[in-house]
N, C-alpha and C positions, 0 to 999 in steps of 0.2 A: 340361016344364021348358024355359025358354028358354035360349039359348046363354050369356047373361051369367051366369045362376045357375050353369050347368054349369062354366063357366071358374072362377068363385069357389070352388066346391066342390073342384075339382081342385087349385087353388092352395092351399086350406087343408089338403088331404090331403098334398100335397108338403111344405108347411111343417112339418106335424106329424111327418112321417117324417124330415125333416132335423134337427129338434130331437132326436128320439130317436137318430138315427145320431151326431149331433155328441156328445150325452151319452155315448154308448157309446165313441166314439173318445177323448174326454177321459179317461174312466175308464181305458181300456186304456193310454194314454200315462202317466197318473199311476201306474198299477200297475207299469209296467216301468221308468220312469225316475225316479220319485220315492220308490218303496218304500213307497207309502201302504198301510197294513196292511189296511185294510178295503174297499178299492175292488174291485169285482167283476172277476174275470178273464174272459178270453174263453170259457172253458169253462163258466162259470156262466150259467144261464138268465136272459135279460133280465127275466123275470117277477119275479126276485128282487129287482129294483131298487124295486119298490113298497114303501112304508113298512110296516114291521112284519112283512114275510115271513120274514126271517131273524131269529131270536131273539137271535143273537150280535152283532148290529150295530144301530145306529140310523142311518137313512139321511137325507141331505138331498137331497130329490128334485130340486131345482133346480141344485145344484152337483155332484152326483154323488159327493160325499165322505161317508164314513161314520165313525162312532165305535165301535170294538168295545166290547162289554161283557164278552166272555170271550176269552181266549187259552188255548191248550193248549201244553204243554210235555212232550215224551216223549223221554227220554234214549236209548231203545232204537231207535224207529223214526223219530223226528223229524228235521228238517233245518232249519237256520236260514236257508235260502233259501226256506222255505215262508211262507205268510201267517199261520199260527198260529191260523186262525179255527175249525178243526175239529180232531177227534181225528186225522183222516186227514192233515191238513196241518199238524201240530203243529210248533213249533219244537223244536230239540234242547236248547237251554240256556235257563236261567232269565234269564241276562244279556240274551238276545235279546229276550225279553218285556219286561224292564225298558227296554232301549234303545228299543223302539217306543213304549212309554208315554211315555218321557222326550222323545223326538223331536217328538211332536205334542201333548204336554201333556195327555193323556188322563186323565180322572177316573172313578172308579167302575168300574174294570176288575177282574175276577176272573181270576187266572192259575191255571188248573187244571193241576197238575203230576202227570203219570202216574207209575205205578209204576216203581221202578228206583232205582239208586244214582247219585247225581250227585256225581262226584269233582271237586273245584274245583281249579283251578291257581293261582287267586288269590282274594282277598276280593271278595265282591260288594258294591260300594259303592252306597249310595243318598243322594241329596242332595235339595234342594228342588224339583228338576225332576221328581222322582219322586213328588211328594206327591199325595194325593187331596184331597178337600175335605169339609166337613160334609155328611153324608148320602151322600157318594160316595167312600168310602175305596177305595184300591187294595189288593187282597186277593191274597195268594200262599198257595195252599192245596193240600193233597193232593186228588186227584180221587176222589170217591166212596168214600172209605175205603182207597184205594190206600196201600201201604207206600212212602213216599218218603223216602229217606235222602240227606241233604246232608253229605258227608264231605270233611274236610280232609286225608284220608290216601290213601296208595297201597298196593296190595296187593303184597307181596313174592312173587315167583315161587316156586312150590312145588318147582321143580327146582333142582338144583345144590347141595343140602346134602351135607356130608360129616361123618363122625364124628371126634370129636376127644376124646382122653383128657385129663381134668383133675381132678387130686385123686382119682384112681381112679373117676372118674364119666365116663359117656358123654355128652359135649356135642355139639351139632350146630353146624356152621359154614358160612357162605357169605359171599361178598363181594357187597355191595350197591352198589358203584360210588361215586358221588358223594352218595348219600343220607346225610344226617346228621339225627339225631333224638334226643330225650331221653325219649320215651315209645314203648311198643310194646304192641300189643293183639293178643291170640291167641284166636281163637274168641270174640270179643265180650267179652273180659276184659282188664283192665289187667294187665300183667305187672310184675315187680319188677326194677328195675335192681340189678345185683349190689351187695350191701351187706354190712357187718359191723357189729354182730352181726346175725344173721338175725331176721326178724320172728317166727319160730316159736320162737326161743330164750326161755328162761324169763325173762331179762332182756333186753329188746330195745334196750339202749343201753349205752354205756360210761360211766364216771364220769371227770370231769376231776380230775386230780391236784391241781393248784393253779393260781392265776393270779398275776400280779405287775403292776407298773405299766404293762406292755404288754398289758393284757387286751383292748384293743380290736382287737389284731392277732394275738394268740397265746394259747396256754395250754399247760400242762404235761400230758403224758399218762402213763399207766402202761405199763409194758413189755409188749410184744405187741400193743398196741392199734392203734398206727400204725407203719408200716414205710417207711423211706426208700427202699427198693428196689422199692416198687410200680411196676407198669407205668404209664406216662403219669401220673406223680405230680401234675403241675400241673393235670390234669383230675379229679383225685379231689376230692369234696366232703365237707365236714363240716357236718352239720345239727345245730344245738344246741338245746336246750330251755331257755328262760329263763323270765321270768315269763308274759308274754302274747305273746311273740314267739318265732320259731324261725328265726334266721339260717341261711342256706345259703351257705357260703363256700368258695372254691376254695383248696387248698393252695398255698402258695408254696415253702416249703422246710421242712426238718426239721434242727434243730440239737440233737443229743443227745435229750433227752426233751421237747423243746419244738417245737410245730408253729406256723408262721407262715401267715397268710392273705395272699392276693394283694391283697385290699381290706381296709377297716376297718369295724368296727361303729360305730354312732353313739352319742354320748354321750346320756344322759338316762334317765329311769325306764323300766323294762322290760328294760334291758341290764344286768341285775345277775346276774353268774355265781353268786353265792353266796346270793341272797335267800331261796331255798326249800331251803336245804341244799346238798349237793354237786351241782354241775351236771352235766348229762347230754348226751350227743351220740351220733350214729351216723355211719358212713362210708357213702357211696354213690358209685356209678360207679367201682368198684374191681374190676379183673379178677380179683384174687386172692380176692375174696368170691364168685365165681361157683361155689357149692357146694350150691345148694338148688334143688329143682324149682320152675319158674315164674320163674326168674332169667334175665337177659340181660346182654349187655355189647356195645357197639359200639366197636371199636378205631379209632384214627385213620386207619388205612389202608383202612377200609371193611369190615373183617372183622366179621360179625355173629355172635355166639355165643348159643345159646339152649339151656337145659336144660329139656326138656319136663316137664310134669306127668304123673303116671301116667295111662296110658290115652291120652295125646295122640299122634297120628301126624303127624310133621313133614312127611310127604308129602301129607297131605290138609288140614292145619290152615290156616285163613284167618289170615294174619298181616299186620297193617295197620301201616305206619309213618306217622305224621302229618307233613305237610310245611307246613301253615299253623297260624298261632296264631289267626287271626281268620276266621270264616266270612262274617258279614255285618256291615256298618257303615252306620249311618244317622246323617247329620249334616244338621241343620236340615231334617229331613223330617217332614212332617205327614200324618196320616190314612193310614198304611200298616199292614196287618194281615198276620201270618204265622200260619198255622193248620194244625194236623194233620200237622206235619212232624217229622222226626227230624234233629237236628243232632249231629254226632259227629265224632270223631278230630281233635282239635287238640293242637298241641304247646306247649311252653314253652321259654324260653331263659334262659341265665344268663351274664351278662357276666363277664369275668375278675375284676372287683372283687366279684362275688357279689351275694347279696341279703341286706342287713343286718337285714332284718325290718321290719315295720311293723304297727301295731295294725289288726287285722282286714283285713290285706293291702289297705288302702284305696287304695294307689297302683297296684295291679295292674290291667291292662287286662282287657277281657272279650272272649270269643269272639263274642258277639252284642252289638255295641256300639250304644248309643243316646247321641246327643250333641245336646243342644239341640232335641229333638223335641217335638212336641205331638200329642196325640190318636192316638197309635199303640197298637197292641196285639199281644200275643203269647199266643196261645190254643191250648190242648190239644196242645201239642208235647212231644217228648222231647228232652232235652239230656243227653247222656251221653259219657264218655270225653273230657273236656275238660282241656286242660293248664293253662290260666290260670282266671280267673273266668268264670262262665256268661253271665248275662244283665245288661244294664244299662249304666250309665255311672257313672264315678267321678270326674268333675270338674265339668263344666257341668251345669246343671240340665235335667231333662226334666219337661214339664208334661203332666198328663192321660194318663200312661202306665198301660196296663192289662196285668198279667201274671197269667193265670188259667188254671187247669186243666192245668197242665204237670207233667211229671215230670222232675226233674234229679237225676242221680247220677253218681258217679265224676268229680268236679269238682276241678280242681287247686287253686282258691282258693275264693272265695266262690260260693255258689249264684246269688244275685241281689244286685245292688248298684245303689241309686239314691242318689246322693250329690251334694251341692252343697257347694263349698268357697268360703268367703268371707263377708264381712259385708255385702256389698251385696245386699239382698233385693228390690230394686225390680223385677226381672224374674221373680221367683220366684212362680209361682202353684201349682205342684206338683199337688195333688189326684190323685196317682198311687194306683193300688189294686193290691195283691198279694194274691190270694185263691185258695184252693182248689188249691194246689200241693202236691206231694209233693217234698221236698228231703232227700237223704240222701248220706252218704259224700262229704262236701266236704273241702277241705283236704288232698287227697291228695298234693300237691307242697308247697304253702305251708301250713304247720300252723296259721297264724293264721286260716285260712279259716273262715267261719260260713255258716249257712244263708241269712240275709237281712241285709244291711247297708244301713242307710237313714238319710236325714234329709230333712226338708222341711216343708211346711205342708199341713194338711188331707189327710195321707196315711192310708191304711187298710191295715193288714197283718192279714189275717184268714183263718180256716179252713184254715191250712196245717199240714202234718205235717212236722216236722223232727226228724231223728235222725242219729246216728253222725257226730258232728263233733268234731274235735280241740280246737276252741275253743267259742265260745258258739253258741247257737241263732239268736237275733234280736238284732242290735245296732242300736239307734236313737239316735244320739248326734250331737252337734255336734262341729265341729273348732275352733271359736273360743270362748273363755271370756270372762267378763265384762269383763276389763281390755282386751280387743280390740275391744269393742263400743261403748265410749264411752257417750254419753248413751242409747244404745238397748239398754242391756245387758238390759232386761227384755222386749225386743221381738224375740225370736228366733223359733224354730220353735214353731208353735201347733197345737193341736187335731188331734193325730195320734191314731190309734186302733190299738191292738194287741189283738186279740180273737179268741176261739174257736180259738186255735192249740194243737196238741199238740206238745210238745217233750220229748224224752227222749234218754238216752244221748249227751249232748253233754258238753263239757269232758273228753274222753277222754285228752288228752295234755298240754295246757297248764294254766295256773293263772289265778286272778284274773279270772274271767268268770262267766257264768251262762246259764241257759236263756233269760231275757230281760234284756238289759243296756241301760240308757239313761243318758244324762247330758245336762247343759245344760238351760237354761230351756225348757220346753215347756208353757206355761200351757193348762190345759183339756184336755190330753192324757189318754187313757184307756188303762189296762192292765187288761183285764177279761175274765173268763170263759175264761181259759187253763188248760190242763191240763199241768202241768209235773212231770215225775217221773223217778226213777232217774238222778240226776246224782251220781255217787260216784267216788272214787278208783279208778285202774286201775294196771296194772303199769307204766305209763309214768311215774307220779308218784313223786318222792322225798318230797315233803310230802303226806301223805295226808289231811290235814284242813284245814278252814278257808278254803278258796279256791274252792270250786265252789258258786255260789249258784243258787237257784231264780229269784228276782227280785232284781236288782241295780241300784240307783239310785246313780249315781256322780257325783263332780265337779261339784257345783252343780246336780245335777238338781232341777228345781223345778216346781211346778204340776201334778204328776201326781195322777190319781185312780186308785188301785189297789184294784179291788174284784172280788169274785166269782171269785177264782182259787183252784184247788186245786193245792198244791205238796206233792209226796209223795216221800219217800225221796231227799232231797238232803243234801249236805253241810251247807250253811246254807240255811235257807228264805228269809230275807229279809236284804238288807244295804242300809242307807241310809248311804252314805259321803259326808260333806261335802255334804249335800243337804237344804235346809230346805223347809218350806211344801208338803208332800205330804199327801194324805188316803189312808190305808190302812185299808180297812173291808170287813167281810163276806167275808174270805178264810178258807180252811181250810189250815193249815200242819200236816203230819203227818209224824212220824218223820224229823226231821233227824238226820243222823249225828253232827254235831260240835256245832252250836249252832243254836238256832231263830231268834233275832232278834239282829241286830247293828246297833246304832245308833252310827255313827262321828260324828267331829267335824264342825263346820261346815267349809265351805271356807276357805281362808286370806284371801279377800277380806273386808275389815272390813265391808263393806256387808251381808254375810251375817248378822252378829251382830244386825243391826237387823230381820232378817226373822222372820216367825212360824215356829216349829218345826213339826215333823210332827205330824199327828193320827193316832192309832192306836186304833181303836174297833171294837167288835162283830166281833172276829175269833175264831177257834177255833185254839188251839195244842195239839197232841196229841202225846204222845211215849210210845213204848215202849222207848226206849233208856235203859240204866241209868246212862250217863255223859254224855248230851247236856246241854249247857248252855242254859238258857232264854234269858238275856239277857246280851249283851256290850255294854258301853258304853265307847266310847273318847272321852273329853271333850277339849276344847280350850278353853283359857282358862276352865276350870271350868264350861262350859255344855254340857249335854246337848241334842242336837238334836230331842228330843221334847217338845213343848209340852203335848200333851194325850194321855192314854191312859186309857180306861176302858170298862166294859161289854164286856170281853173274857172269854172262857172259856178257862182253862188246865186241862190235865190230863196227868198222868203216871202210867204203871203202876208207876213206881219212886218213890214219895214219899220214900224214903230217900236218893235221889240228891242229894248236896250241891251239885251244879251247877244243880239246879233252884231258881234263886234269886229266886223270886217275892216272898218276904217282904222281901228285900234291896231289890229294886226299888221296892216299895211305900213302904218306909220312907225310903229315900235321896231319892227324888224326889217323894214325896207323890202318887203316881199310882195308877190302877186301884183306887180306893176301892169302887166298885160292881161290880168284876169278881169272878168266882167260880172256884173250883178244883173242877171237877166233871166226871164223865164226859159227854160230849156226846151219847152214845147214837146212834152211827152205825147205819145199817141193817144193814151187813155189813162190818165192818173188814177180815176176812180176804179177802174178794173185792173189795176196793177200792171199795166202795159207800159213799160218805161223805154220802149223803142222810141228813138227820136224822129220827129217829123222831118221832112226833107229840108224845111227852112230853118232848122234849129241853129241858133247862134253858136252852139257848142261846136259845130263842125269847123267854124272859123278858127277855133282855138287848137284844133288838131284832134279832137275827140273823134272816136270811131264807134259806130254801133257794134254791139256784140250779141250773139245769139245764145239764149239760154233755153231754147226749146229742147235741148237734149240733156238738160240737167237731171239729175237723180237716175235711178236704175233704168236701164235699157231693156226693152222687151226681149231682145235677142239673147240677153244674158240672164234675165230673171223671169222665171216662170212662176207667176202668182195664181195659177189656176187652183 
């Protein structure tokens, strides 16, 4: 080798070493001074700078910058000064992982959250800077099956409790300082704020004595039910049961046998003290009502009183006080997923003017808020012990939102709400899906709460199980009626699907709702293959009949196809109220307690009288009740809203029942000329198997068996382990 070639080789070697060294120095500077999350630290081997060596990062060889694909968060051993790239160098908080994604605009990052309880001091907010993109969502998930709890509560110290005698009972007391809360959870269960009468009483409410012209701000009470000498009188709350609302009002003053509220109820339908008979109410947050195990009271000076349940040890019990109402909030955020997490312990608040009540608590905020998001998903999570509503948004539209495989329970308001207000549909794409969720015990604070509250376009609500609700199961309704829509009155929400849901034990406290309640124009929308059962009056109802429906189409509901549903043991099977031009076909209605079919008048809008009536055909109506009424028709302007009814099968085991008015119906309206009155021959009525035997006369009418074995959450989408 000559000298020239040797010098060239030496120069090349020096140049290559310089490039490597410079790359290393740049990386080190960026790591220390810019906080770049994926740049390699000095302690890491230079070999890992080769592309693809570290599976958690994607490296740009020429710039030294890297984009992480995985972050780790560990509340127990993590530190927010770490790089977050490995389990050993995990961040401590979820917010830190979000901040790094936000700072550098990363897409397609999975944040693995390690086991532990993450107690939040503030809501975790997400905005457009935190978005992923198509094919690269940013995912926040529990790591490999770890139990990850995101809590809005603080644990109350187990020490410092003292015994306190109250009404000859041993109550425990301690001062919690500046903490103020309206909910308390002991050993993973919601406890009861001191109330009268007690939930365990035979009648868990008081009756209003009478009302007068001041009924929006007051009512008269019976002696002994309300006491002007109660401690902290202006903090005591009166929760009233009206038609479909339950106002919660703070007491202002008492004058004789009349109680006044600090705020006012709203005028309008629903606010009818006497509509369903003598109105009811109960008292909450009253110290003098602290007389039953499981009740608690927080005094204005910070003294917390708790009456333990039998077997509870105050010195070992986990007692959680919620300090947040909202855990996460997404605003204009796209492509973000939450998965396999538990969200819990949020509170609710009540202004001095109270909560005057609202249909399906539609104006209530959510603890997991979605606002103007697209392509986000909420999968396989647990949401429990929530003070307000659970998941969703109640004002601006969310498009392409997926909520699936979740378990929601012990919710203050609605379980899930996806709702858009307004007549401007230009930005509405919707296409949200809510499927394979279990939702129960909602409306714990706001009695108008329901399992799912929704409206939109091309939405699907399917394979959910919904039960134990004080009001309806699913509500899919509009907020604006025909007169507000002008020339576009026929062009509202379209092609929505409610199918394969199991709904039962709803309507447990309020009136005028149903297992499935819909309203407004929704042309092409389907209510199909749902199993709705056991919706009957409870001890909370004054009026015991006529207001709890299986399927309820209300206020101009139009364009629905209602088919292949089984409605069993309800007060009313079907109510079509002021709703024309729907098809009801191939359904089975069994054992309505009060009436089977209620066809009410058209809506008041004169345009409705020009619309085709409802078509009711190829259905089975079966009754073993000796008093149940088959048809109830409420006409308006002399016109029934059923245009066509035929090829149905009717059957009662009590043909002597005078309310089984099939002949009257046929004669008065010239309908059902081909329908029959015959036993449909179910496979096993006593075991709720309503498949038809092969020789059923319903087949001659065109009825077809339908399969409900797949109703409710499916195992492949819902992991209940």
